[in-house]
N, C-alpha and C positions, 0 to 999 in steps of 0.2 A: 819355378824353383830350379836352381842350378845344382845338380848332383855331381860335383867335380871330384868326389871321392869314390864314386861308384863306377865300376868298369864292367863291361860285358865283352868277353872275348870267347869266340867259339871253341878255341882250343884249351880253355881252362874251365874246369868243373862243369863240363857239358854246356857251356854258355850261360851258366847261372850268373846273376849279378854278384860281383865280388867287391871287396874293399880295396881300392887303389891297385887293382890287378894282383893282389896277393891271393893265395889259395885259401882265403877265408871268405866264405859266402855271406851275403847279407842275411840269408836265411839262418845261418848258424848264429849270428849275432842276435837276431830278433828272438830266436828260440831260447838263447841264454837269458836274455832279459825277461822273457815270458816265464822262465823257470825260476825267476826271482834272484838271479845273480846280480850283484851290484856292479856298477861300472868298474869299480876298483878290482873286483874279483876277475872280471873279464880281462882287464888290462894286465893283471898279474899272470893269468894263464896264457894270454896271447900278447906277448910283449911287442909284437910288430904293430899292434893297433894303437890308435890314439883316441882320446876321449871324443874328439870331433867325429871320428869314424863311426863310433857307436851312435851318436846323435843323428848323423846323416843316414845311417842304416835304418833307423826307426822312422825318420822322415820319408825315406824312399818307400818303405813298406806301407806307410800310411797313404802316400800318394798312389801307390799301386792298387790299393783297395778303395780308392775314391769312387763311390757309387752314389748316384743320385736317386733319392727316393721321392716318389710323388704320392701325396696323400689323396686317396680317392674317396669320394663320398660313399657312404653306405647306401646300398640299394634301397629303394623306397618300398 
């Protein structure tokens, strides 16, 4: 997956992933969605964001937590 809207710059927000180099972190966007904010509410409060930014922030967060689980057999 190509995260062309996500930037990591050591001098911005302590190197946290941001949206297009803005001072809006991926974490902030994900937390707003988790707090049940609608895309429209987020876009209203953060006018520099675009709908695709929110989608890509969620995709990035999902990719960052990609963990493989292996089902083990129960001990005999």
